[in-house]
ROFIBA-860255 format. One record per residue: residue in three letters; z, x, y negated of N, C-alpha, C in turn. Coordinates in nm, 2 decimals, always signed. Layout:
N
+--------+--------+--------+--------+--------+--------+--------+--------+--------+--------+
| residu |    n_z |    n_x |    n_y |   ca_z |   ca_x |   ca_y |    c_z |    c_x |    c_y |
+--------+--------+--------+--------+--------+--------+--------+--------+--------+--------+
|    ALA |      Z |      X |      Y |      Z |      X |      Y |      Z |      X |      Y |
...
+--------+--------+--------+--------+--------+--------+--------+--------+--------+--------+
***
This chain:
153
+--------+--------+--------+--------+--------+--------+--------+--------+--------+--------+
| residu |    n_z |    n_x |    n_y |   ca_z |   ca_x |   ca_y |    c_z |    c_x |    c_y |
+--------+--------+--------+--------+--------+--------+--------+--------+--------+--------+
|    UNK |  +9.77 | +10.80 | -12.08 |  +9.80 | +10.66 | -12.07 |  +9.82 | +10.60 | -12.21 |
|    UNK |  +9.77 | +10.49 | -12.23 |  +9.79 | +10.42 | -12.36 |  +9.93 | +10.37 | -12.37 |
|    UNK |  +9.96 | +10.33 | -12.49 | +10.10 | +10.27 | -12.52 | +10.12 | +10.15 | -12.44 |
|    UNK | +10.02 | +10.06 | -12.42 | +10.04 |  +9.94 | -12.35 | +10.08 |  +9.97 | -12.20 |
|    UNK | +10.01 | +10.07 | -12.14 | +10.04 | +10.11 | -12.00 | +10.18 | +10.16 | -11.99 |
|    UNK | +10.22 | +10.25 | -12.08 | +10.35 | +10.30 | -12.08 | +10.46 | +10.19 | -12.09 |
|    UNK | +10.43 | +10.09 | -12.18 | +10.52 |  +9.98 | -12.20 | +10.54 |  +9.90 | -12.07 |
|    UNK | +10.43 |  +9.89 | -12.00 | +10.44 |  +9.82 | -11.87 | +10.53 |  +9.90 | -11.77 |
|    UNK | +10.51 | +10.03 | -11.76 | +10.58 | +10.11 | -11.68 | +10.73 | +10.11 | -11.71 |
|    UNK | +10.76 | +10.12 | -11.84 | +10.90 | +10.11 | -11.89 | +10.96 |  +9.98 | -11.85 |
|    UNK | +10.89 |  +9.87 | -11.87 | +10.94 |  +9.74 | -11.83 | +10.97 |  +9.73 | -11.68 |
|    UNK | +10.90 |  +9.80 | -11.60 | +10.92 |  +9.80 | -11.45 | +11.04 |  +9.89 | -11.41 |
|    UNK | +11.03 | +10.01 | -11.47 | +11.12 | +10.12 | -11.42 | +11.23 | +10.16 | -11.51 |
|    UNK | +11.22 | +10.13 | -11.63 | +11.32 | +10.17 | -11.73 | +11.28 | +10.29 | -11.81 |
|    UNK | +11.32 | +10.30 | -11.94 | +11.27 | +10.40 | -12.03 | +11.30 | +10.54 | -11.98 |
|    UNK | +11.42 | +10.57 | -11.95 | +11.46 | +10.70 | -11.91 | +11.38 | +10.75 | -11.79 |
|    UNK | +11.36 | +10.67 | -11.69 | +11.28 | +10.71 | -11.57 | +11.14 | +10.74 | -11.60 |
|    UNK | +11.08 | +10.66 | -11.69 | +10.94 | +10.69 | -11.73 | +10.93 | +10.81 | -11.82 |
|    UNK | +11.03 | +10.82 | -11.91 | +11.03 | +10.94 | -12.01 | +11.04 | +11.07 | -11.93 |
|    UNK | +11.11 | +11.07 | -11.82 | +11.13 | +11.19 | -11.74 | +11.00 | +11.23 | -11.67 |
|    UNK | +10.91 | +11.13 | -11.64 | +10.78 | +11.15 | -11.58 | +10.75 | +11.05 | -11.47 |
|    UNK | +10.62 | +11.05 | -11.44 | +10.58 | +10.96 | -11.33 | +10.46 | +11.02 | -11.26 |
|    UNK | +10.43 | +10.97 | -11.14 | +10.32 | +11.02 | -11.06 | +10.22 | +10.92 | -11.04 |
|    UNK | +10.09 | +10.95 | -11.06 |  +9.98 | +10.86 | -11.03 |  +9.92 | +10.89 | -10.89 |
|    UNK |  +9.90 | +10.79 | -10.81 |  +9.84 | +10.81 | -10.68 |  +9.76 | +10.69 | -10.65 |
|    UNK |  +9.64 | +10.70 | -10.61 |  +9.56 | +10.58 | -10.58 |  +9.63 | +10.49 | -10.48 |
|    UNK |  +9.64 | +10.37 | -10.51 |  +9.70 | +10.27 | -10.42 |  +9.65 | +10.27 | -10.28 |
|    UNK |  +9.52 | +10.29 | -10.27 |  +9.45 | +10.28 | -10.13 |  +9.52 | +10.39 | -10.04 |
|    UNK |  +9.56 | +10.50 | -10.09 |  +9.62 | +10.60 | -10.00 |  +9.75 | +10.55 |  -9.94 |
|    UNK |  +9.83 | +10.47 | -10.02 |  +9.95 | +10.41 |  -9.96 |  +9.92 | +10.30 |  -9.87 |
|    UNK |  +9.82 | +10.21 |  -9.91 |  +9.79 | +10.10 |  -9.82 |  +9.72 | +10.14 |  -9.69 |
|    UNK |  +9.65 | +10.25 |  -9.69 |  +9.57 | +10.29 |  -9.57 |  +9.63 | +10.42 |  -9.51 |
|    UNK |  +9.75 | +10.45 |  -9.54 |  +9.80 | +10.58 |  -9.49 |  +9.79 | +10.58 |  -9.34 |
|    UNK |  +9.82 | +10.48 |  -9.27 |  +9.81 | +10.48 |  -9.12 |  +9.67 | +10.50 |  -9.07 |
|    UNK |  +9.58 | +10.42 |  -9.14 |  +9.43 | +10.43 |  -9.10 |  +9.38 | +10.57 |  -9.13 |
|    UNK |  +9.43 | +10.63 |  -9.23 |  +9.39 | +10.77 |  -9.27 |  +9.45 | +10.87 |  -9.17 |
|    UNK |  +9.56 | +10.84 |  -9.10 |  +9.62 | +10.93 |  -9.01 |  +9.74 | +11.00 |  -9.07 |
|    UNK |  +9.79 | +10.95 |  -9.18 |  +9.89 | +11.01 |  -9.26 | +10.03 | +10.96 |  -9.21 |
|    UNK | +10.12 | +11.05 |  -9.18 | +10.26 | +11.01 |  -9.14 | +10.35 | +11.01 |  -9.27 |
|    UNK | +10.46 | +10.94 |  -9.26 | +10.55 | +10.93 |  -9.38 | +10.58 | +11.06 |  -9.44 |
|    UNK | +10.61 | +11.16 |  -9.37 | +10.64 | +11.29 |  -9.43 | +10.52 | +11.35 |  -9.49 |
|    UNK | +10.40 | +11.32 |  -9.44 | +10.28 | +11.37 |  -9.51 | +10.27 | +11.31 |  -9.65 |
|    UNK | +10.29 | +11.18 |  -9.66 | +10.29 | +11.11 |  -9.78 | +10.39 | +11.17 |  -9.88 |
|    UNK | +10.51 | +11.20 |  -9.83 | +10.61 | +11.26 |  -9.92 | +10.56 | +11.39 |  -9.97 |
|    UNK | +10.51 | +11.48 |  -9.89 | +10.46 | +11.61 |  -9.93 | +10.35 | +11.59 | -10.03 |
|    UNK | +10.26 | +11.50 | -10.01 | +10.15 | +11.47 | -10.10 | +10.20 | +11.43 | -10.24 |
|    UNK | +10.30 | +11.34 | -10.24 | +10.37 | +11.29 | -10.36 | +10.44 | +11.41 | -10.43 |
|    UNK | +10.50 | +11.50 | -10.35 | +10.57 | +11.62 | -10.41 | +10.46 | +11.71 | -10.48 |
|    UNK | +10.35 | +11.73 | -10.42 | +10.24 | +11.81 | -10.48 | +10.19 | +11.74 | -10.60 |
|    UNK | +10.16 | +11.61 | -10.59 | +10.10 | +11.53 | -10.70 | +10.18 | +11.53 | -10.83 |
|    UNK | +10.32 | +11.54 | -10.81 | +10.40 | +11.53 | -10.93 | +10.38 | +11.66 | -11.02 |
|    UNK | +10.32 | +11.76 | -10.97 | +10.30 | +11.88 | -11.04 | +10.15 | +11.90 | -11.09 |
|    UNK | +10.07 | +11.79 | -11.06 |  +9.93 | +11.79 | -11.10 |  +9.91 | +11.73 | -11.23 |
|    UNK |  +9.91 | +11.81 | -11.34 |  +9.91 | +11.75 | -11.48 |  +9.78 | +11.73 | -11.53 |
|    UNK |  +9.68 | +11.81 | -11.49 |  +9.54 | +11.79 | -11.55 |  +9.44 | +11.82 | -11.44 |
|    UNK |  +9.32 | +11.75 | -11.44 |  +9.22 | +11.77 | -11.33 |  +9.19 | +11.91 | -11.30 |
|    UNK |  +9.17 | +12.00 | -11.40 |  +9.12 | +12.13 | -11.38 |  +9.24 | +12.23 | -11.35 |
|    UNK |  +9.36 | +12.18 | -11.35 |  +9.47 | +12.27 | -11.33 |  +9.55 | +12.23 | -11.21 |
|    UNK |  +9.51 | +12.29 | -11.09 |  +9.57 | +12.24 | -10.97 |  +9.72 | +12.27 | -10.96 |
|    UNK |  +9.79 | +12.19 | -10.89 |  +9.94 | +12.21 | -10.88 |  +9.97 | +12.32 | -10.78 |
|    UNK | +10.09 | +12.39 | -10.81 | +10.13 | +12.50 | -10.72 | +10.28 | +12.50 | -10.70 |
|    UNK | +10.34 | +12.39 | -10.66 | +10.48 | +12.39 | -10.63 | +10.51 | +12.48 | -10.51 |
|    UNK | +10.62 | +12.55 | -10.50 | +10.65 | +12.63 | -10.39 | +10.70 | +12.54 | -10.27 |
|    UNK | +10.69 | +12.59 | -10.15 | +10.73 | +12.52 | -10.03 | +10.88 | +12.49 | -10.04 |
|    UNK | +10.96 | +12.59 | -10.10 | +11.10 | +12.57 | -10.12 | +11.13 | +12.45 | -10.22 |
|    UNK | +11.05 | +12.44 | -10.32 | +11.07 | +12.33 | -10.42 | +11.04 | +12.20 | -10.35 |
|    UNK | +10.94 | +12.19 | -10.27 | +10.90 | +12.07 | -10.20 | +11.01 | +12.04 | -10.10 |
|    UNK | +11.06 | +12.14 | -10.03 | +11.16 | +12.11 |  -9.92 | +11.29 | +12.06 |  -9.99 |
|    UNK | +11.33 | +12.12 | -10.10 | +11.45 | +12.08 | -10.16 | +11.45 | +11.94 | -10.21 |
|    UNK | +11.33 | +11.90 | -10.27 | +11.32 | +11.76 | -10.32 | +11.32 | +11.66 | -10.20 |
|    UNK | +11.26 | +11.70 | -10.09 | +11.26 | +11.61 |  -9.97 | +11.39 | +11.61 |  -9.89 |
|    UNK | +11.47 | +11.72 |  -9.91 | +11.59 | +11.73 |  -9.83 | +11.56 | +11.78 |  -9.69 |
|    UNK | +11.46 | +11.86 |  -9.67 | +11.42 | +11.91 |  -9.54 | +11.42 | +12.07 |  -9.55 |
|    UNK | +11.40 | +12.13 |  -9.44 | +11.39 | +12.28 |  -9.45 | +11.24 | +12.32 |  -9.48 |
|    UNK | +11.23 | +12.44 |  -9.52 | +11.10 | +12.50 |  -9.56 | +11.00 | +12.49 |  -9.45 |
|    UNK | +11.05 | +12.52 |  -9.33 | +10.96 | +12.52 |  -9.21 | +10.90 | +12.38 |  -9.19 |
|    UNK | +10.97 | +12.27 |  -9.22 | +10.91 | +12.14 |  -9.21 | +10.80 | +12.12 |  -9.30 |
|    UNK | +10.82 | +12.17 |  -9.43 | +10.71 | +12.16 |  -9.53 | +10.59 | +12.24 |  -9.48 |
|    UNK | +10.62 | +12.36 |  -9.43 | +10.51 | +12.45 |  -9.38 | +10.43 | +12.38 |  -9.28 |
|    UNK | +10.49 | +12.31 |  -9.18 | +10.42 | +12.24 |  -9.08 | +10.34 | +12.13 |  -9.13 |
|    UNK | +10.40 | +12.05 |  -9.23 | +10.32 | +11.94 |  -9.29 | +10.20 | +11.99 |  -9.37 |
|    UNK | +10.22 | +12.10 |  -9.44 | +10.11 | +12.15 |  -9.52 | +10.00 | +12.20 |  -9.43 |
|    UNK | +10.04 | +12.26 |  -9.31 |  +9.94 | +12.31 |  -9.22 |  +9.86 | +12.19 |  -9.16 |
|    UNK |  +9.93 | +12.09 |  -9.12 |  +9.88 | +11.97 |  -9.07 |  +9.78 | +11.90 |  -9.17 |
|    UNK |  +9.82 | +11.89 |  -9.29 |  +9.74 | +11.83 |  -9.40 |  +9.61 | +11.91 |  -9.42 |
|    UNK |  +9.63 | +12.05 |  -9.42 |  +9.52 | +12.13 |  -9.43 |  +9.42 | +12.12 |  -9.31 |
|    UNK |  +9.47 | +12.13 |  -9.19 |  +9.39 | +12.12 |  -9.07 |  +9.31 | +11.99 |  -9.07 |
|    UNK |  +9.37 | +11.88 |  -9.12 |  +9.31 | +11.75 |  -9.12 |  +9.21 | +11.73 |  -9.23 |
|    UNK |  +9.21 | +11.83 |  -9.32 |  +9.12 | +11.83 |  -9.44 |  +9.16 | +11.75 |  -9.56 |
|    UNK |  +9.29 | +11.71 |  -9.56 |  +9.35 | +11.64 |  -9.67 |  +9.38 | +11.73 |  -9.79 |
|    UNK |  +9.42 | +11.85 |  -9.77 |  +9.45 | +11.94 |  -9.88 |  +9.38 | +12.07 |  -9.85 |
|    UNK |  +9.36 | +12.14 |  -9.96 |  +9.31 | +12.28 |  -9.95 |  +9.41 | +12.37 | -10.02 |
|    UNK |  +9.45 | +12.47 |  -9.94 |  +9.55 | +12.57 | -10.00 |  +9.47 | +12.69 | -10.06 |
|    UNK |  +9.50 | +12.72 | -10.18 |  +9.43 | +12.83 | -10.25 |  +9.54 | +12.93 | -10.29 |
|    UNK |  +9.52 | +13.05 | -10.23 |  +9.62 | +13.16 | -10.25 |  +9.61 | +13.21 | -10.39 |
|    UNK |  +9.73 | +13.23 | -10.45 |  +9.74 | +13.29 | -10.58 |  +9.80 | +13.43 | -10.57 |
|    UNK |  +9.74 | +13.53 | -10.64 |  +9.79 | +13.67 | -10.63 |  +9.87 | +13.70 | -10.76 |
|    UNK |  +9.96 | +13.80 | -10.74 | +10.04 | +13.84 | -10.86 | +10.19 | +13.83 | -10.83 |
|    UNK | +10.27 | +13.84 | -10.93 | +10.41 | +13.82 | -10.91 | +10.47 | +13.95 | -10.84 |
|    UNK | +10.61 | +13.95 | -10.84 | +10.67 | +14.08 | -10.79 | +10.64 | +14.11 | -10.64 |
|    UNK | +10.62 | +14.01 | -10.56 | +10.59 | +14.04 | -10.42 | +10.44 | +14.04 | -10.39 |
|    UNK | +10.36 | +14.03 | -10.49 | +10.21 | +14.03 | -10.47 | +10.15 | +13.90 | -10.45 |
|    UNK | +10.22 | +13.80 | -10.41 | +10.17 | +13.66 | -10.40 | +10.26 | +13.56 | -10.47 |
|    UNK | +10.19 | +13.46 | -10.51 | +10.27 | +13.35 | -10.57 | +10.25 | +13.22 | -10.48 |
|    UNK | +10.31 | +13.12 | -10.52 | +10.30 | +12.99 | -10.44 | +10.15 | +12.95 | -10.45 |
|    UNK | +10.11 | +12.89 | -10.34 |  +9.97 | +12.84 | -10.33 |  +9.94 | +12.73 | -10.43 |
|    UNK |  +9.81 | +12.72 | -10.47 |  +9.77 | +12.60 | -10.54 |  +9.72 | +12.51 | -10.43 |
|    UNK |  +9.72 | +12.38 | -10.47 |  +9.68 | +12.28 | -10.37 |  +9.58 | +12.19 | -10.43 |
|    UNK |  +9.47 | +12.17 | -10.36 |  +9.37 | +12.08 | -10.40 |  +9.38 | +11.95 | -10.31 |
|    UNK |  +9.38 | +11.84 | -10.38 |  +9.39 | +11.71 | -10.30 |  +9.25 | +11.64 | -10.29 |
|    UNK |  +9.14 | +11.72 | -10.32 |  +9.01 | +11.67 | -10.32 |  +8.97 | +11.61 | -10.18 |
|    UNK |  +9.02 | +11.67 | -10.07 |  +8.99 | +11.62 |  -9.94 |  +9.05 | +11.49 |  -9.92 |
|    UNK |  +9.17 | +11.47 |  -9.96 |  +9.24 | +11.34 |  -9.96 |  +9.16 | +11.23 | -10.03 |
|    UNK |  +9.12 | +11.26 | -10.15 |  +9.04 | +11.17 | -10.23 |  +8.91 | +11.13 | -10.16 |
|    UNK |  +8.85 | +11.23 | -10.11 |  +8.72 | +11.21 | -10.03 |  +8.74 | +11.12 |  -9.91 |
|    UNK |  +8.85 | +11.14 |  -9.84 |  +8.87 | +11.06 |  -9.72 |  +8.92 | +10.92 |  -9.75 |
|    UNK |  +8.98 | +10.90 |  -9.87 |  +9.03 | +10.77 |  -9.91 |  +8.92 | +10.68 |  -9.97 |
|    UNK |  +8.82 | +10.75 | -10.02 |  +8.71 | +10.68 | -10.10 |  +8.64 | +10.57 | -10.02 |
|    UNK |  +8.60 | +10.59 |  -9.89 |  +8.54 | +10.48 |  -9.81 |  +8.63 | +10.36 |  -9.80 |
|    UNK |  +8.76 | +10.38 |  -9.79 |  +8.85 | +10.27 |  -9.78 |  +8.86 | +10.19 |  -9.91 |
|    UNK |  +8.86 | +10.27 | -10.02 |  +8.87 | +10.21 | -10.15 |  +8.74 | +10.13 | -10.18 |
|    UNK |  +8.62 | +10.19 | -10.14 |  +8.49 | +10.12 | -10.16 |  +8.49 |  +9.99 | -10.08 |
|    UNK |  +8.54 |  +9.99 |  -9.96 |  +8.54 |  +9.87 |  -9.87 |  +8.64 |  +9.77 |  -9.94 |
|    UNK |  +8.75 |  +9.81 |  -9.99 |  +8.85 |  +9.72 | -10.05 |  +8.79 |  +9.66 | -10.17 |
|    UNK |  +8.72 |  +9.73 | -10.25 |  +8.66 |  +9.68 | -10.37 |  +8.55 |  +9.58 | -10.34 |
|    UNK |  +8.47 |  +9.61 | -10.24 |  +8.37 |  +9.51 | -10.20 |  +8.43 |  +9.38 | -10.15 |
|    UNK |  +8.54 |  +9.39 | -10.07 |  +8.61 |  +9.27 | -10.02 |  +8.67 |  +9.19 | -10.14 |
|    UNK |  +8.72 |  +9.26 | -10.24 |  +8.78 |  +9.20 | -10.36 |  +8.67 |  +9.12 | -10.43 |
|    UNK |  +8.55 |  +9.19 | -10.45 |  +8.44 |  +9.12 | -10.52 |  +8.39 |  +9.00 | -10.44 |
|    UNK |  +8.38 |  +9.02 | -10.31 |  +8.34 |  +8.90 | -10.23 |  +8.43 |  +8.78 | -10.25 |
|    UNK |  +8.56 |  +8.81 | -10.25 |  +8.66 |  +8.70 | -10.27 |  +8.65 |  +8.64 | -10.41 |
|    UNK |  +8.63 |  +8.73 | -10.50 |  +8.61 |  +8.67 | -10.64 |  +8.49 |  +8.58 | -10.65 |
|    UNK |  +8.38 |  +8.63 | -10.59 |  +8.26 |  +8.54 | -10.59 |  +8.28 |  +8.41 | -10.52 |
|    UNK |  +8.35 |  +8.41 | -10.41 |  +8.38 |  +8.29 | -10.34 |  +8.47 |  +8.20 | -10.42 |
|    UNK |  +8.57 |  +8.25 | -10.49 |  +8.65 |  +8.18 | -10.57 |  +8.58 |  +8.12 | -10.69 |
|    UNK |  +8.49 |  +8.19 | -10.75 |  +8.41 |  +8.15 | -10.86 |  +8.32 |  +8.03 | -10.82 |
|    UNK |  +8.26 |  +8.05 | -10.70 |  +8.17 |  +7.94 | -10.65 |  +8.25 |  +7.82 | -10.62 |
|    UNK |  +8.37 |  +7.83 | -10.56 |  +8.45 |  +7.71 | -10.53 |  +8.49 |  +7.64 | -10.66 |
|    UNK |  +8.53 |  +7.72 | -10.76 |  +8.57 |  +7.66 | -10.89 |  +8.46 |  +7.59 | -10.96 |
|    UNK |  +8.34 |  +7.65 | -10.95 |  +8.22 |  +7.59 | -11.01 |  +8.19 |  +7.45 | -10.94 |
|    UNK |  +8.21 |  +7.44 | -10.81 |  +8.18 |  +7.32 | -10.75 |  +8.28 |  +7.20 | -10.79 |
|    UNK |  +8.39 |  +7.24 | -10.83 |  +8.50 |  +7.14 | -10.87 |  +8.47 |  +7.09 | -11.01 |
|    UNK |  +8.39 |  +7.15 | -11.09 |  +8.36 |  +7.11 | -11.23 |  +8.27 |  +6.99 | -11.23 |
|    UNK |  +8.29 |  +6.90 | -11.32 |  +8.20 |  +6.78 | -11.33 |  +8.06 |  +6.83 | -11.38 |
|    UNK |  +7.97 |  +6.75 | -11.34 |  +7.83 |  +6.78 | -11.37 |  +7.81 |  +6.74 | -11.52 |
|    UNK |  +7.78 |  +6.83 | -11.61 |  +7.77 |  +6.80 | -11.75 |  +7.65 |  +6.72 | -11.79 |
|    UNK |  +7.56 |  +6.71 | -11.71 |  +7.44 |  +6.63 | -11.74 |  +7.46 |  +6.48 | -11.71 |
|    UNK |  +7.57 |  +6.45 | -11.64 |  +7.59 |  +6.31 | -11.60 |  +7.64 |  +6.24 | -11.73 |
|    UNK |  +7.59 |  +6.12 | -11.75 |  +7.63 |  +6.04 | -11.87 |  +7.76 |  +5.97 | -11.85 |
|    UNK |  +7.85 |  +5.97 | -11.95 |  +7.98 |  +5.91 | -11.94 |  +7.96 |  +5.76 | -11.96 |
|    UNK |  +8.05 |  +5.68 | -11.89 |  +8.06 |  +5.54 | -11.91 |  +7.94 |  +5.46 | -11.86 |
|    UNK |  +7.85 |  +5.52 | -11.78 |  +7.73 |  +5.45 | -11.73 |  +7.63 |  +5.41 | -11.83 |
|    UNK |  +7.62 |  +5.48 | -11.94 |  +7.53 |  +5.45 | -12.05 |  +7.39 |  +5.48 | -12.00 |
+--------+--------+--------+--------+--------+--------+--------+--------+--------+--------+
***
């Protein structure tokens, strides 16, 4: 993010809050969460995962316990939500091997969510462009005709 963008965020949220970190999520996911079939706890789980997604090629891998603690729910609630999001195709769980018990927390891909949100975003963009065109046409009609001679000359 450029300096100008950070300044805007700081102006909205305060310097300490932004310096601690922030999460980017396409606005269309919040606007169309009901149409997408996402429930409020689903959105919260998605936000919890997204806060650990630092780079496109480096998928996030927060533990279920970490997500549960942040949300103030039990781990089983998070497990149910992750299963639901997976079954609906919003997230993909990728098992990681290693660690003292042989497995590590899963990685999570949000590519399915992005794919399912895209048609809504494209529709919204088309609608915005249609409205801009209508506004431009309306404003153009209000302008005086420049070829008309002033003062009846």
